[in-house]
C-alpha positions as CSV (number, residue, x, y, z in Angstrom):
1,M,0.0,0.0,0.0
2,K,1.4,3.4,-1.0
3,I,1.1,6.0,1.7
4,D,0.9,9.5,0.3
5,K,2.1,12.7,2.0
6,S,-1.4,13.7,3.2
7,V,-1.6,10.6,5.3
8,I,1.9,11.1,6.8
9,V,1.3,14.8,7.6
10,S,-2.2,14.1,8.9
11,F,-1.1,11.4,11.2
12,I,1.8,13.4,12.7
13,L,-0.5,16.4,13.2
14,L,-3.2,14.4,14.8
15,V,-1.0,12.5,17.2
16,V,0.9,15.6,18.2
17,I,-2.3,17.7,18.8
18,A,-4.0,14.8,20.7
19,S,-0.9,14.1,22.8
20,L,-0.3,17.8,23.7
21,Y,-4.0,18.2,24.6
22,R,-3.9,15.3,27.0
23,V,-1.2,16.8,29.2
24,M,-2.7,20.3,29.2
25,P,-3.5,21.0,32.9
26,G,-6.7,22.8,33.8
27,R,-8.2,22.8,30.3
28,P,-11.8,24.1,30.0
29,L,-14.7,21.6,30.1
30,G,-15.3,20.1,26.7
31,F,-12.2,21.7,25.2
32,A,-10.7,18.8,23.1
33,P,-9.2,18.3,19.7
34,Q,-11.1,15.1,18.7
35,I,-13.9,16.5,16.7
36,A,-11.5,18.7,14.7
37,M,-9.3,15.7,14.2
38,A,-12.1,13.6,12.8
39,L,-13.2,16.5,10.5
40,F,-9.6,17.0,9.4
41,G,-9.1,13.3,8.6
42,G,-12.3,13.2,6.5
43,A,-11.4,16.3,4.6
44,V,-7.8,15.8,4.0
45,I,-7.0,12.1,3.7
46,K,-7.9,10.8,0.2
47,D,-8.0,7.1,1.2
48,R,-11.4,6.7,2.9
49,K,-10.3,3.8,5.1
50,M,-7.3,5.8,6.3
51,S,-9.5,8.9,6.8
52,F,-11.4,6.9,9.5
53,L,-8.4,5.0,10.8
54,L,-6.0,7.9,11.5
55,P,-8.3,10.0,13.8
56,L,-9.5,6.9,15.6
57,L,-5.9,5.6,16.0
58,S,-4.7,9.0,17.1
59,M,-7.5,9.0,19.7
60,L,-6.6,5.5,20.8
61,I,-2.9,6.4,21.2
62,S,-3.8,9.5,23.2
63,D,-6.3,7.5,25.3
64,V,-3.6,5.0,26.1
65,I,-1.2,7.8,27.1
66,Y,-3.9,9.3,29.2
67,E,-4.6,6.0,30.9
68,V,-0.9,5.6,31.7
69,L,-0.9,9.1,33.2
70,F,-4.0,8.2,35.3
71,V,-2.5,4.9,36.6
72,A,0.8,6.7,37.4
73,G,-1.2,9.3,39.5
74,I,-0.3,12.2,37.2
75,S,-3.8,12.8,35.9
76,P,-7.1,12.5,37.7
77,I,-9.0,11.5,34.5
78,K,-9.0,8.0,33.0
79,G,-8.1,7.3,29.4
80,F,-10.7,4.6,29.2
81,Y,-14.2,5.0,30.5
82,E,-17.8,3.8,30.2
83,G,-19.5,5.1,27.1
84,Q,-16.3,5.5,25.2
85,A,-17.4,3.1,22.3
86,L,-20.2,5.6,21.5
87,N,-17.8,8.4,21.3
88,Y,-15.5,6.5,18.9
89,A,-18.6,5.7,16.7
90,L,-19.6,9.4,16.8
91,F,-16.1,10.4,15.7
92,A,-16.4,8.0,12.8
93,L,-19.7,9.8,11.9
94,I,-17.9,13.2,12.2
95,T,-15.2,11.9,9.8
96,I,-18.0,11.5,7.2
97,I,-19.0,15.1,7.8
98,G,-15.3,16.0,7.0
99,F,-15.8,14.4,3.6
100,Y,-17.9,17.4,2.7
101,I,-15.4,20.1,3.9
102,K,-13.4,21.9,1.3
103,K,-10.0,21.8,3.0
104,E,-8.8,25.2,1.7
105,N,-12.1,27.1,2.2
106,V,-12.4,28.8,5.6
107,I,-16.2,29.1,5.4
108,S,-16.5,25.4,4.7
109,I,-14.1,24.5,7.6
110,I,-16.0,26.7,10.0
111,G,-19.3,25.2,8.8
112,G,-17.9,21.7,9.3
113,A,-16.6,22.6,12.7
114,L,-20.0,24.0,13.9
115,T,-21.8,21.0,12.4
116,G,-19.4,18.4,13.9
117,A,-19.6,19.9,17.4
118,T,-23.4,20.2,17.3
119,V,-23.8,16.6,16.0
120,F,-21.5,15.3,18.7
121,F,-23.3,17.3,21.5
122,L,-26.8,16.2,20.4
123,L,-26.0,12.5,19.9
124,S,-23.5,12.0,22.8
125,N,-25.8,13.6,25.3
126,F,-28.8,11.6,24.0
127,G,-26.6,8.5,24.6
128,V,-25.8,9.7,28.1
129,W,-29.6,10.2,28.8
130,I,-30.8,6.9,27.2
131,G,-27.9,5.0,28.8
132,G,-28.7,6.0,32.3
133,G,-25.9,8.6,32.7
134,L,-25.7,10.5,35.9
135,D,-26.2,14.2,36.6
136,I,-23.9,16.4,38.7
137,N,-25.4,14.9,41.9
138,N,-24.8,11.3,40.7
139,V,-28.5,10.7,40.0
140,P,-29.6,9.2,36.7
141,Y,-31.4,11.6,34.4
142,P,-35.1,10.8,34.4
143,K,-36.3,8.9,31.3
144,T,-38.7,11.7,30.4
145,F,-38.7,14.5,28.0
146,S,-37.8,16.9,30.8
147,G,-35.0,14.6,31.8
148,L,-33.6,14.8,28.3
149,V,-33.8,18.6,28.3
150,Y,-32.1,18.6,31.7
151,C,-29.3,16.4,30.3
152,Y,-28.8,18.7,27.4
153,T,-29.0,21.8,29.7
154,A,-26.4,20.3,32.0
155,A,-24.1,19.7,29.1
156,L,-24.2,23.2,27.6
157,I,-20.9,24.0,29.3
158,F,-19.3,21.1,27.4
159,Y,-21.0,22.2,24.1
160,K,-19.5,25.7,24.5
161,G,-16.0,24.1,25.0
162,A,-16.5,21.7,22.1
163,L,-17.5,24.6,19.7
164,L,-14.5,26.7,20.7
165,S,-12.0,23.9,20.7
166,T,-13.3,22.5,17.4
167,L,-12.9,25.9,15.8
168,F,-9.5,26.4,17.4
169,F,-8.1,22.9,16.6
170,S,-9.6,23.0,13.1
171,G,-7.6,26.2,12.5
172,I,-4.4,24.6,13.7
173,L,-4.9,21.4,11.8
174,F,-6.2,22.8,8.5
175,G,-3.9,25.8,8.8
176,G,-0.9,23.7,9.6
177,Y,-1.7,21.4,6.7
178,Y,-2.0,24.3,4.3
179,L,1.2,25.8,5.5
180,V,3.1,22.5,5.3
181,N,1.9,21.9,1.8
182,R,2.6,25.4,0.7
183,F,6.1,25.8,2.1
184,W,7.5,22.3,2.4
185,N,9.3,20.9,-0.5
186,W,7.9,17.3,-0.8
187,S,9.7,16.4,-4.0
188,V,12.9,14.5,-3.8
189,N,15.4,16.3,-6.1
190,P,18.0,14.0,-7.8
191,A,21.5,15.0,-7.0
Protein backbone atom coordinates (compact mmCIF):
# COMPACT_ATOMS: atom_id res chain seq x y z
CA MET A 1 0.00 0.00 0.00
CA LYS A 2 1.36 3.37 -0.99
CA ILE A 3 1.05 6.01 1.72
CA ASP A 4 0.89 9.52 0.32
CA LYS A 5 2.12 12.69 1.99
CA SER A 6 -1.36 13.72 3.18
CA VAL A 7 -1.57 10.58 5.32
CA ILE A 8 1.88 11.12 6.83
CA VAL A 9 1.35 14.82 7.58
CA SER A 10 -2.16 14.14 8.87
CA PHE A 11 -1.07 11.36 11.20
CA ILE A 12 1.77 13.41 12.65
CA LEU A 13 -0.48 16.44 13.19
CA LEU A 14 -3.24 14.36 14.77
CA VAL A 15 -0.97 12.49 17.18
CA VAL A 16 0.93 15.63 18.22
CA ILE A 17 -2.26 17.66 18.80
CA ALA A 18 -3.97 14.84 20.72
CA SER A 19 -0.92 14.13 22.85
CA LEU A 20 -0.32 17.79 23.73
CA TYR A 21 -3.97 18.22 24.60
CA ARG A 22 -3.93 15.28 26.96
CA VAL A 23 -1.22 16.77 29.16
CA MET A 24 -2.65 20.32 29.21
CA PRO A 25 -3.48 21.04 32.87
CA GLY A 26 -6.71 22.82 33.78
CA ARG A 27 -8.21 22.82 30.29
CA PRO A 28 -11.80 24.08 30.02
CA LEU A 29 -14.68 21.59 30.08
CA GLY A 30 -15.31 20.07 26.66
CA PHE A 31 -12.19 21.66 25.18
CA ALA A 32 -10.73 18.82 23.13
CA PRO A 33 -9.23 18.28 19.66
CA GLN A 34 -11.06 15.07 18.74
CA ILE A 35 -13.93 16.55 16.72
CA ALA A 36 -11.52 18.70 14.71
CA MET A 37 -9.29 15.66 14.21
CA ALA A 38 -12.14 13.61 12.76
CA LEU A 39 -13.22 16.47 10.47
CA PHE A 40 -9.63 16.96 9.35
CA GLY A 41 -9.15 13.26 8.64
CA GLY A 42 -12.30 13.17 6.54
CA ALA A 43 -11.45 16.33 4.62
CA VAL A 44 -7.75 15.81 3.96
CA ILE A 45 -7.03 12.11 3.69
CA LYS A 46 -7.89 10.78 0.25
CA ASP A 47 -8.01 7.09 1.18
CA ARG A 48 -11.41 6.71 2.90
CA LYS A 49 -10.25 3.79 5.09
CA MET A 50 -7.28 5.82 6.30
CA SER A 51 -9.49 8.88 6.84
CA PHE A 52 -11.37 6.88 9.50
CA LEU A 53 -8.36 5.01 10.82
CA LEU A 54 -6.04 7.94 11.51
CA PRO A 55 -8.31 10.04 13.75
CA LEU A 56 -9.49 6.93 15.62
CA LEU A 57 -5.94 5.57 15.96
CA SER A 58 -4.74 8.96 17.13
CA MET A 59 -7.52 8.99 19.73
CA LEU A 60 -6.63 5.48 20.83
CA ILE A 61 -2.95 6.40 21.23
CA SER A 62 -3.85 9.50 23.24
CA ASP A 63 -6.31 7.47 25.34
CA VAL A 64 -3.56 4.95 26.13
CA ILE A 65 -1.22 7.82 27.09
CA TYR A 66 -3.95 9.33 29.24
CA GLU A 67 -4.64 5.98 30.95
CA VAL A 68 -0.93 5.61 31.71
CA LEU A 69 -0.92 9.12 33.24
CA PHE A 70 -3.99 8.19 35.30
CA VAL A 71 -2.50 4.91 36.55
CA ALA A 72 0.76 6.73 37.41
CA GLY A 73 -1.21 9.27 39.46
CA ILE A 74 -0.26 12.19 37.19
CA SER A 75 -3.79 12.80 35.88
CA PRO A 76 -7.11 12.48 37.72
CA ILE A 77 -8.95 11.53 34.51
CA LYS A 78 -8.98 8.04 33.02
CA GLY A 79 -8.05 7.35 29.42
CA PHE A 80 -10.66 4.59 29.16
CA TYR A 81 -14.19 5.05 30.49
CA GLU A 82 -17.77 3.83 30.20
CA GLY A 83 -19.52 5.08 27.07
CA GLN A 84 -16.29 5.47 25.15
CA ALA A 85 -17.41 3.15 22.33
CA LEU A 86 -20.25 5.55 21.50
CA ASN A 87 -17.78 8.42 21.29
CA TYR A 88 -15.55 6.48 18.89
CA ALA A 89 -18.61 5.74 16.72
CA LEU A 90 -19.57 9.41 16.78
CA PHE A 91 -16.06 10.42 15.72
CA ALA A 92 -16.37 8.03 12.78
CA LEU A 93 -19.65 9.77 11.89
CA ILE A 94 -17.94 13.16 12.19
CA THR A 95 -15.23 11.92 9.81
CA ILE A 96 -18.00 11.51 7.22
CA ILE A 97 -18.97 15.15 7.80
CA GLY A 98 -15.34 15.95 7.01
CA PHE A 99 -15.75 14.39 3.56
CA TYR A 100 -17.86 17.42 2.66
CA ILE A 101 -15.42 20.08 3.89
CA LYS A 102 -13.41 21.91 1.26
CA LYS A 103 -10.01 21.82 2.98
CA GLU A 104 -8.84 25.22 1.68
CA ASN A 105 -12.13 27.08 2.18
CA VAL A 106 -12.39 28.83 5.55
CA ILE A 107 -16.20 29.08 5.44
CA SER A 108 -16.46 25.35 4.68
CA ILE A 109 -14.09 24.54 7.56
CA ILE A 110 -16.05 26.74 10.01
CA GLY A 111 -19.35 25.22 8.85
CA GLY A 112 -17.95 21.73 9.29
CA ALA A 113 -16.63 22.60 12.75
CA LEU A 114 -20.00 23.96 13.87
CA THR A 115 -21.84 20.96 12.41
CA GLY A 116 -19.42 18.41 13.89
CA ALA A 117 -19.56 19.92 17.39
CA THR A 118 -23.36 20.17 17.28
CA VAL A 119 -23.84 16.60 16.03
CA PHE A 120 -21.51 15.33 18.74
CA PHE A 121 -23.31 17.35 21.45
CA LEU A 122 -26.77 16.17 20.41
CA LEU A 123 -25.95 12.48 19.90
CA SER A 124 -23.51 11.98 22.77
CA ASN A 125 -25.82 13.58 25.31
CA PHE A 126 -28.76 11.60 23.98
CA GLY A 127 -26.56 8.54 24.58
CA VAL A 128 -25.84 9.70 28.14
CA TRP A 129 -29.56 10.19 28.80
CA ILE A 130 -30.76 6.94 27.23
CA GLY A 131 -27.87 4.97 28.78
CA GLY A 132 -28.66 6.01 32.34
CA GLY A 133 -25.93 8.61 32.70
CA LEU A 134 -25.66 10.53 35.94
CA ASP A 135 -26.18 14.21 36.59
CA ILE A 136 -23.92 16.40 38.74
CA ASN A 137 -25.45 14.86 41.88
CA ASN A 138 -24.77 11.28 40.67
CA VAL A 139 -28.48 10.73 40.03
CA PRO A 140 -29.60 9.21 36.71
CA TYR A 141 -31.39 11.59 34.36
CA PRO A 142 -35.13 10.82 34.38
CA LYS A 143 -36.32 8.91 31.31
CA THR A 144 -38.75 11.71 30.44
CA PHE A 145 -38.67 14.55 27.96
CA SER A 146 -37.83 16.94 30.80
CA GLY A 147 -35.01 14.56 31.83
CA LEU A 148 -33.61 14.76 28.30
CA VAL A 149 -33.84 18.56 28.34
CA TYR A 150 -32.13 18.56 31.75
CA CYS A 151 -29.33 16.38 30.33
CA TYR A 152 -28.80 18.74 27.39
CA THR A 153 -28.97 21.80 29.66
CA ALA A 154 -26.38 20.34 32.04
CA ALA A 155 -24.07 19.65 29.10
CA LEU A 156 -24.20 23.16 27.59
CA ILE A 157 -20.87 24.05 29.25
CA PHE A 158 -19.30 21.12 27.39
CA TYR A 159 -20.96 22.20 24.14
CA LYS A 160 -19.46 25.66 24.47
CA GLY A 161 -16.02 24.10 25.02
CA ALA A 162 -16.54 21.74 22.08
CA LEU A 163 -17.51 24.59 19.75
CA LEU A 164 -14.54 26.73 20.74
CA SER A 165 -12.04 23.88 20.68
CA THR A 166 -13.28 22.49 17.38
CA LEU A 167 -12.88 25.90 15.77
CA PHE A 168 -9.47 26.37 17.42
CA PHE A 169 -8.06 22.93 16.58
CA SER A 170 -9.57 23.01 13.08
CA GLY A 171 -7.64 26.23 12.53
CA ILE A 172 -4.44 24.58 13.74
CA LEU A 173 -4.92 21.37 11.76
CA PHE A 174 -6.22 22.80 8.49
CA GLY A 175 -3.94 25.85 8.76
CA GLY A 176 -0.91 23.70 9.58
CA TYR A 177 -1.68 21.37 6.70
CA TYR A 178 -2.05 24.31 4.33
CA LEU A 179 1.25 25.84 5.45
CA VAL A 180 3.14 22.55 5.29
CA ASN A 181 1.87 21.90 1.77
CA ARG A 182 2.61 25.44 0.66
CA PHE A 183 6.12 25.83 2.08
CA TRP A 184 7.50 22.31 2.44
CA ASN A 185 9.31 20.85 -0.55
CA TRP A 186 7.85 17.35 -0.81
CA SER A 187 9.65 16.36 -3.97
CA VAL A 188 12.92 14.52 -3.84
CA ASN A 189 15.37 16.26 -6.13
CA PRO A 190 17.99 14.02 -7.76
CA ALA A 191 21.54 15.04 -7.03
